[in-house]
Every structure is written in structure tokens, then in C-alpha cells.
KETORLO-255016 format. One record per atom (N, C-alpha, C, O): residue number from 0; atom name; x, z, y. Coordinates in pm, whole numbers, plus 50000, padded with zeros to 5 digits. Layout:
SITE   i at     x     z     y
SITE NUM CA     X     Z     Y
...
//
This chain:
SITE   i at     x     z     y
SITE   0  N 50081 50002 49884
SITE   0 CA 49997 50000 50002
SITE   0  C 50089 50000 50125
SITE   0  O 50189 50071 50128
SITE   1  N 50055 49922 50220
SITE   1 CA 50126 49913 50345
SITE   1  C 50106 50032 50438
SITE   1  O 50010 50107 50421
SITE   2  N 50191 50050 50533
SITE   2 CA 50178 50159 50631
SITE   2  C 50117 50113 50762
SITE   2  O 50139 50175 50866
SITE   3  N 50037 49999 50759
SITE   3 CA 49978 49955 50884
SITE   3  C 49849 49878 50852
SITE   3  O 49822 49844 50737
SITE   4  N 49772 49853 50955
SITE   4 CA 49647 49776 50944
SITE   4  C 49643 49684 51065
SITE   4  O 49659 49734 51177
SITE   5  N 49622 49556 51051
SITE   5 CA 49605 49466 51159
SITE   5  C 49460 49416 51152
SITE   5  O 49415 49367 51049
SITE   6  N 49390 49430 51261
SITE   6 CA 49254 49381 51276
SITE   6  C 49242 49282 51397
SITE   6  O 49286 49311 51508
SITE   7  N 49183 49168 51368
SITE   7 CA 49167 49069 51477
SITE   7  C 49018 49024 51475
SITE   7  O 48952 49025 51371
SITE   8  N 48973 48985 51587
SITE   8 CA 48832 48940 51597
SITE   8  C 48815 48824 51497
SITE   8  O 48901 48737 51487
SITE   9  N 48709 48823 51428
SITE   9 CA 48677 48727 51326
SITE   9  C 48720 48768 51186
SITE   9  O 48674 48708 51088
SITE  10  N 48803 48865 51172
SITE  10 CA 48839 48915 51046
SITE  10  C 48720 48982 50973
SITE  10  O 48632 49039 51037
SITE  11  N 48718 48975 50842
SITE  11 CA 48619 49042 50763
SITE  11  C 48601 49189 50797
SITE  11  O 48699 49264 50787
SITE  12  N 48490 49232 50835
SITE  12 CA 48467 49371 50869
SITE  12  C 48481 49404 51017
SITE  12  O 48438 49510 51064
SITE  13  N 48542 49309 51091
SITE  13 CA 48551 49328 51236
SITE  13  C 48425 49278 51302
SITE  13  O 48425 49171 51363
SITE  14  N 48323 49351 51291
SITE  14 CA 48188 49313 51345
SITE  14  C 48129 49435 51412
SITE  14  O 48139 49546 51361
SITE  15  N 48068 49414 51526
SITE  15 CA 47995 49525 51593
SITE  15  C 47868 49546 51527
SITE  15  O 47787 49455 51515
SITE  16  N 47845 49672 51480
SITE  16 CA 47721 49717 51408
SITE  16  C 47679 49852 51468
SITE  16  O 47752 49913 51546
SITE  17  N 47555 49896 51429
SITE  17 CA 47510 50033 51469
SITE  17  C 47603 50131 51394
SITE  17  O 47648 50102 51283
SITE  18  N 47630 50247 51456
SITE  18 CA 47712 50350 51393
SITE  18  C 47660 50388 51253
SITE  18  O 47540 50404 51235
SITE  19  N 47749 50402 51156
SITE  19 CA 47707 50440 51023
SITE  19  C 47637 50581 51019
SITE  19  O 47550 50606 50936
SITE  20  N 47679 50668 51110
SITE  20 CA 47619 50801 51106
SITE  20  C 47493 50801 51193
SITE  20  O 47426 50904 51199
SITE  21  N 47456 50696 51258
SITE  21 CA 47339 50688 51337
SITE  21  C 47276 50544 51334
SITE  21  O 47270 50478 51438
SITE  22  N 47233 50499 51222
SITE  22 CA 47198 50357 51205
SITE  22  C 47072 50320 51286
SITE  22  O 47042 50202 51303
SITE  23  N 47006 50414 51332
SITE  23 CA 46883 50385 51417
SITE  23  C 46921 50361 51564
SITE  23  O 46832 50338 51646
SITE  24  N 47046 50367 51598
SITE  24 CA 47100 50349 51734
SITE  24  C 47034 50214 51786
SITE  24  O 47049 50109 51725
SITE  25  N 46959 50225 51902
SITE  25 CA 46889 50107 51944
SITE  25  C 46969 49994 52009
SITE  25  O 46929 49878 51997
SITE  26  N 47082 50023 52080
SITE  26 CA 47150 49919 52152
SITE  26  C 47303 49913 52138
SITE  26  O 47363 49806 52131
SITE  27  N 47363 50036 52133
SITE  27 CA 47507 50038 52132
SITE  27  C 47557 49990 51997
SITE  27  O 47490 50012 51896
SITE  28  N 47672 49926 51993
SITE  28 CA 47732 49871 51868
SITE  28  C 47879 49911 51862
SITE  28  O 47944 49930 51965
SITE  29  N 47931 49922 51740
SITE  29 CA 48061 49977 51717
SITE  29  C 48137 49908 51606
SITE  29  O 48079 49859 51509
SITE  30  N 48269 49903 51623
SITE  30 CA 48360 49865 51517
SITE  30  C 48425 50001 51475
SITE  30  O 48504 50057 51551
SITE  31  N 48393 50053 51354
SITE  31 CA 48440 50181 51312
SITE  31  C 48579 50165 51251
SITE  31  O 48592 50131 51133
SITE  32  N 48683 50188 51330
SITE  32 CA 48818 50164 51280
SITE  32  C 48855 50251 51151
SITE  32  O 48931 50203 51067
SITE  33  N 48806 50371 51136
SITE  33 CA 48834 50441 51014
SITE  33  C 48787 50376 50887
SITE  33  O 48837 50404 50779
SITE  34  N 48690 50287 50902
SITE  34 CA 48647 50215 50779
SITE  34  C 48749 50103 50740
SITE  34  O 48741 50049 50630
SITE  35  N 48840 50069 50826
SITE  35 CA 48930 49956 50804
SITE  35  C 49078 50005 50808
SITE  35  O 49163 49934 50753
SITE  36  N 49113 50114 50867
SITE  36 CA 49248 50165 50878
SITE  36  C 49255 50315 50828
SITE  36  O 49156 50389 50833
SITE  37  N 49368 50351 50784
SITE  37 CA 49386 50483 50730
SITE  37  C 49423 50580 50847
SITE  37  O 49540 50613 50865
SITE  38  N 49326 50624 50924
SITE  38 CA 49348 50720 51027
SITE  38  C 49340 50865 50966
SITE  38  O 49231 50911 50932
SITE  39  N 49450 50931 50954
SITE  39 CA 49451 51062 50884
SITE  39  C 49434 51176 50979
SITE  39  O 49379 51277 50935
SITE  40  N 49474 51171 51105
SITE  40 CA 49475 51279 51194
SITE  40  C 49399 51253 51325
SITE  40  O 49393 51338 51414
SITE  41  N 49343 51140 51333
SITE  41 CA 49264 51104 51457
SITE  41  C 49152 51008 51422
SITE  41  O 49143 50961 51308
SITE  42  N 49063 50976 51523
SITE  42 CA 48960 50883 51503
SITE  42  C 48967 50782 51617
SITE  42  O 49009 50819 51726
SITE  43  N 48928 50660 51596
SITE  43 CA 48918 50561 51696
SITE  43  C 48811 50462 51670
SITE  43  O 48789 50425 51554
SITE  44  N 48740 50417 51773
SITE  44 CA 48632 50324 51763
SITE  44  C 48633 50231 51879
SITE  44  O 48674 50267 51990
SITE  45  N 48587 50109 51854
SITE  45 CA 48562 50010 51958
SITE  45  C 48411 50001 51980
SITE  45  O 48336 49966 51889
SITE  46  N 48366 50036 52102
SITE  46 CA 48219 50041 52130
SITE  46  C 48184 49929 52230
SITE  46  O 48257 49903 52326
SITE  47  N 48070 49865 52203
SITE  47 CA 48007 49771 52296
SITE  47  C 47882 49836 52350
SITE  47  O 47791 49876 52278
SITE  48  N 47883 49845 52488
SITE  48 CA 47765 49898 52554
SITE  48  C 47700 49788 52633
SITE  48  O 47760 49738 52729
SITE  49  N 47580 49747 52597
SITE  49 CA 47508 49645 52681
SITE  49  C 47469 49707 52811
SITE  49  O 47467 49830 52824
SITE  50  N 47437 49626 52905
SITE  50 CA 47387 49675 53028
SITE  50  C 47273 49767 53012
SITE  50  O 47178 49735 52940
SITE  51  N 47277 49884 53078
SITE  51 CA 47173 49983 53069
SITE  51  C 47187 50082 52950
SITE  51  O 47111 50179 52942
SITE  52  N 47281 50060 52862
SITE  52 CA 47296 50150 52746
SITE  52  C 47364 50282 52787
SITE  52  O 47441 50290 52883
SITE  53  N 47330 50384 52708
SITE  53 CA 47388 50519 52742
SITE  53  C 47409 50593 52608
SITE  53  O 47333 50578 52512
SITE  54  N 47515 50673 52606
SITE  54 CA 47542 50759 52489
SITE  54  C 47473 50892 52509
SITE  54  O 47400 50908 52606
SITE  55  N 47493 50986 52423
SITE  55 CA 47435 51117 52426
SITE  55  C 47522 51206 52519
SITE  55  O 47645 51196 52523
SITE  56  N 47454 51292 52590
SITE  56 CA 47520 51399 52662
SITE  56  C 47567 51501 52560
SITE  56  O 47484 51562 52493
SITE  57  N 47695 51520 52548
SITE  57 CA 47744 51608 52445
SITE  57  C 47872 51678 52489
SITE  57  O 47929 51645 52593
SITE  58  N 47916 51776 52410
SITE  58 CA 48040 51854 52430
SITE  58  C 48121 51855 52307
SITE  58  O 48085 51926 52214
SITE  59  N 48233 51779 52299
SITE  59 CA 48319 51789 52182
SITE  59  C 48376 51927 52159
SITE  59  O 48434 51982 52252
SITE  60  N 48365 51985 52044
SITE  60 CA 48406 52124 52023
SITE  60  C 48553 52141 51998
SITE  60  O 48613 52238 52044
SITE  61  N 48614 52047 51925
SITE  61 CA 48750 52052 51881
SITE  61  C 48837 51936 51931
SITE  61  O 48954 51953 51966
SITE  62  N 48776 51822 51935
SITE  62 CA 48848 51702 51956
SITE  62  C 48870 51669 52106
SITE  62  O 48780 51678 52188
SITE  63  N 48998 51632 52135
SITE  63 CA 49022 51568 52266
SITE  63  C 49000 51429 52255
SITE  63  O 49029 51373 52150
SITE  64  N 48948 51360 52360
SITE  64 CA 48912 51226 52351
SITE  64  C 48970 51149 52470
SITE  64  O 48982 51199 52582
SITE  65  N 49007 51017 52438
SITE  65 CA 49059 50929 52534
SITE  65  C 48963 50808 52539
SITE  65  O 48929 50753 52434
SITE  66  N 48920 50767 52659
SITE  66 CA 48835 50659 52681
SITE  66  C 48910 50554 52757
SITE  66  O 48973 50586 52858
SITE  67  N 48907 50425 52710
SITE  67 CA 48973 50315 52778
SITE  67  C 48867 50206 52796
SITE  67  O 48807 50161 52699
SITE  68  N 48845 50164 52919
SITE  68 CA 48741 50055 52949
SITE  68  C 48818 49923 52939
SITE  68  O 48898 49891 53027
SITE  69  N 48795 49847 52833
SITE  69 CA 48866 49721 52816
SITE  69  C 48800 49610 52896
SITE  69  O 48867 49527 52957
SITE  70  N 48669 49609 52896
SITE  70 CA 48590 49508 52976
SITE  70  C 48467 49571 53038
SITE  70  O 48412 49667 52984
SITE  71  N 48423 49518 53154
SITE  71 CA 48303 49568 53216
SITE  71  C 48327 49697 53294
SITE  71  O 48442 49739 53310
SITE  72  N 48225 49758 53342
SITE  72 CA 48233 49880 53422
SITE  72  C 48143 49983 53352
SITE  72  O 48031 49952 53311
SITE  73  N 48193 50103 53339
SITE  73 CA 48121 50214 53274
SITE  73  C 48111 50332 53380
SITE  73  O 48185 50339 53478
SITE  74  N 48019 50418 53350
SITE  74 CA 48004 50542 53427
SITE  74  C 48014 50656 53333
SITE  74  O 47954 50651 53225
SITE  75  N 48088 50762 53367
SITE  75 CA 48101 50879 53290
SITE  75  C 48064 51004 53371
SITE  75  O 48107 51023 53485
SITE  76  N 47981 51087 53307
SITE  76 CA 47945 51218 53371
SITE  76  C 48034 51325 53299
SITE  76  O 48037 51334 53176
SITE  77  N 48105 51407 53383
SITE  77 CA 48193 51504 53321
SITE  77  C 48162 51645 53378
SITE  77  O 48126 51664 53494
SITE  78  N 48180 51743 53286
SITE  78 CA 48168 51883 53323
SITE  78  C 48025 51930 53335
SITE  78  O 47930 51853 53321
SITE  79  N 48013 52061 53361
SITE  79 CA 47880 52122 53367
SITE  79  C 47807 52073 53489
SITE  79  O 47684 52071 53487
SITE  80  N 47870 52035 53590
SITE  80 CA 47807 51984 53713
SITE  80  C 47776 51834 53700
SITE  80  O 47718 51775 53791
SITE  81  N 47814 51773 53589
SITE  81 CA 47788 51631 53562
SITE  81  C 47840 51537 53676
SITE  81  O 47772 51446 53724
SITE  82  N 47966 51569 53712
SITE  82 CA 48030 51481 53815
SITE  82  C 48043 51337 53761
SITE  82  O 48085 51315 53648
SITE  83  N 48005 51240 53846
SITE  83 CA 47999 51099 53810
SITE  83  C 48130 51028 53849
SITE  83  O 48182 51049 53959
SITE  84  N 48181 50946 53760
SITE  84 CA 48297 50863 53787
SITE  84  C 48263 50723 53738
SITE  84  O 48223 50705 53623
SITE  85  N 48280 50620 53830
SITE  85 CA 48267 50478 53790
SITE  85  C 48403 50431 53739
SITE  85  O 48507 50451 53801
SITE  86  N 48396 50369 53626
SITE  86 CA 48520 50325 53564
SITE  86  C 48534 50168 53553
SITE  86  O 48478 50108 53462
SITE  87  N 48606 50108 53642
SITE  87 CA 48624 49963 53634
SITE  87  C 48716 49935 53515
SITE  87  O 48776 50026 53459
SITE  88  N 48724 49803 53477
SITE  88 CA 48813 49766 53371
SITE  88  C 48957 49816 53383
SITE  88  O 49016 49817 53491
SITE  89  N 49011 49857 53271
SITE  89 CA 49140 49915 53258
SITE  89  C 49154 50061 53301
SITE  89  O 49264 50115 53312
SITE  90  N 49040 50120 53325
SITE  90 CA 49037 50272 53358
SITE  90  C 49050 50347 53228
SITE  90  O 49013 50301 53120
SITE  91  N 49108 50468 53244
SITE  91 CA 49119 50558 53128
SITE  91  C 49076 50693 53175
SITE  91  O 49095 50730 53291
SITE  92  N 49012 50774 53077
SITE  92 CA 48976 50906 53103
SITE  92  C 49014 50988 52976
SITE  92  O 48987 50950 52862
SITE  93  N 49077 51105 53005
SITE  93 CA 49113 51191 52899
SITE  93  C 49025 51322 52911
SITE  93  O 49024 51387 53015
SITE  94  N 48956 51355 52808
SITE  94 CA 48855 51469 52809
SITE  94  C 48906 51575 52710
SITE  94  O 48928 51548 52592
SITE  95  N 48922 51696 52763
SITE  95 CA 48970 51811 52678
SITE  95  C 48848 51861 52598
SITE  95  O 48733 51841 52639
SITE  96  N 48877 51927 52481
SITE  96 CA 48769 51984 52406
SITE  96  C 48690 52090 52489
SITE  96  O 48745 52163 52572
SITE  97  N 48565 52093 52461
SITE  97 CA 48475 52188 52536
SITE  97  C 48420 52133 52667
SITE  97  O 48343 52204 52733
SITE  98  N 48454 52011 52709
SITE  98 CA 48409 51950 52829
SITE  98  C 48291 51864 52805
SITE  98  O 48299 51773 52723
SITE  99  N 48175 51889 52875
SITE  99 CA 48059 51804 52855
SITE  99  C 48081 51668 52913
SITE  99  O 48144 51650 53017
SITE 100  N 48027 51569 52841
SITE 100 CA 48038 51428 52889
SITE 100  C 47922 51340 52848
SITE 100  O 47853 51368 52750
SITE 101  N 47902 51234 52922
SITE 101 CA 47802 51131 52883
SITE 101  C 47851 50999 52942
SITE 101  O 47883 50988 53060
SITE 102  N 47854 50901 52853
SITE 102 CA 47889 50759 52898
SITE 102  C 47765 50679 52920
SITE 102  O 47666 50696 52849
SITE 103  N 47768 50591 53018
SITE 103 CA 47654 50502 53035
SITE 103  C 47706 50372 53107
SITE 103  O 47803 50374 53183
SITE 104  N 47636 50261 53077
SITE 104 CA 47669 50135 53141
SITE 104  C 47553 50110 53241
SITE 104  O 47445 50067 53203
SITE 105  N 47581 50136 53367
SITE 105 CA 47482 50120 53475
SITE 105  C 47496 49988 53543
SITE 105  O 47433 49962 53645
SITE 106  N 47580 49903 53484
SITE 106 CA 47605 49769 53545
SITE 106  C 47512 49664 53482
SITE 106  O 47432 49696 53394
SITE 107  N 47523 49540 53526
SITE 107 CA 47434 49432 53478
SITE 107  C 47498 49352 53366
SITE 107  O 47440 49254 53320
SITE 108  N 47621 49394 53316
SITE 108 CA 47695 49320 53218
SITE 108  C 47738 49416 53102
SITE 108  O 47743 49538 53121
SITE 109  N 47768 49361 52990
SITE 109 CA 47820 49438 52877
SITE 109  C 47951 49503 52913
SITE 109  O 48023 49453 53000
SITE 110  N 47984 49614 52847
SITE 110 CA 48113 49673 52861
SITE 110  C 48175 49703 52721
SITE 110  O 48104 49726 52623
SITE 111  N 48300 49702 52718
SITE 111 CA 48375 49723 52590
SITE 111  C 48469 49838 52610
SITE 111  O 48550 49837 52702
SITE 112  N 48460 49938 52525
SITE 112 CA 48545 50062 52534
SITE 112  C 48620 50083 52403
SITE 112  O 48571 50054 52294
SITE 113  N 48740 50133 52417
SITE 113 CA 48817 50185 52310
SITE 113  C 48819 50333 52323
SITE 113  O 48867 50386 52424
SITE 114  N 48767 50407 52219
SITE 114 CA 48764 50549 52228
SITE 114  C 48849 50613 52114
SITE 114  O 48833 50578 51997
SITE 115  N 48935 50702 52151
SITE 115 CA 49024 50762 52056
SITE 115  C 49014 50911 52065
SITE 115  O 49010 50965 52176
SITE 116  N 49009 50985 51949
SITE 116 CA 49002 51131 51948
SITE 116  C 49085 51189 51838
SITE 116  O 49102 51131 51731
SITE 117  N 49138 51310 51871
SITE 117 CA 49214 51383 51778
SITE 117  C 49194 51535 51797
SITE 117  O 49176 51577 51911
SITE 118  N 49195 51618 51693
SITE 118 CA 49205 51579 51557
SITE 118  C 49073 51513 51503
SITE 118  O 48980 51492 51580
SITE 119  N 49068 51484 51377
SITE 119 CA 48954 51407 51320
SITE 119  C 48818 51482 51327
SITE 119  O 48713 51421 51308
SITE 120  N 48822 51617 51355
SITE 120 CA 48693 51687 51356
SITE 120  C 48611 51640 51474
SITE 120  O 48646 51670 51588
SITE 121  N 48506 51567 51449
SITE 121 CA 48424 51513 51557
SITE 121  C 48299 51599 51584
SITE 121  O 48200 51546 51633
SITE 122  N 48302 51729 51553
SITE 122 CA 48185 51811 51586
SITE 122  C 48161 51816 51727
SITE 122  O 48254 51833 51806
SITE 123  N 48037 51802 51764
SITE 123 CA 47993 51810 51906
SITE 123  C 47862 51884 51921
SITE 123  O 47776 51879 51834
SITE 124  N 47850 51949 52029
SITE 124 CA 47719 52010 52067
SITE 124  C 47648 51908 52146
SITE 124  O 47699 51861 52248
SITE 125  N 47522 51870 52101
SITE 125 CA 47438 51769 52171
SITE 125  C 47371 51847 52281
SITE 125  O 47316 51954 52253
SITE 126  N 47372 51801 52405
SITE 126 CA 47317 51872 52522
SITE 126  C 47189 51819 52569
SITE 126  O 47127 51879 52656
SITE 127  N 47144 51705 52514
SITE 127 CA 47016 51652 52560
SITE 127  C 46913 51676 52451
SITE 127  O 46797 51639 52467
//
């Protein structure tokens, strides 16, 4: 077995689908990288947010998370006061464990995000 994984658009399995843990998701789509690569100590996903899509307001309990906006513009609400930040392409946000957050696409175009978290414990408190 090799010590690496290469994924390219068009490869088998590189398709945006509803999250496996939430198949009823109405609009957001994801490429679940742990289904294709051996991530042992972290998690990473590629998310596509259509215009108007929003994630859940939640607080990661253990995991620190990094958000990178590859395409489009996203909005993130951070902290208990729900401070808003608009994130143009190539923006990054690092969120420490215990910090409330919510992502949304308030623009008129799709957005593409790379989201990385470590350790692999994805336990979160849902706030909505």
C-alpha cells in the first residue's frame, strides 16, 4: 500500500454528494476525503455551498478547524456574539475548539470550501 493518495476531478469517487452522516441534506454537497484517503489523525472535506445554502450553527468540542474558501464568497458567524465575517476567495479562518460557528453562502453564486480538522473527533454541540 502506498503512503499517499492523489485525487483529481473526474476520478472515480471524486463526486459531490450529500454527506454520508446526513443524507437528507437538502442543498450542500461534499467530497468526503476520508472515504478516499487514509487520514488517521485529522479530517478533511471539500464542500460545495450553492447560493443561499447554510450549515448548522454548532460548537466543535475537541476539533480545531481550518476553513479555506477556494471559490466564491462565504460568510462565517463566530463566537457567542455571532460576529459576521465575509470571506472572499482565498480567505482562511482557523477556529479553536469550543468556538461557536456557522457557515453560509449569502452570495448569488456557488462557493467551494476546503475544511480541515484535527484531531479526528468531530463531536459538536448543535446550537440551533
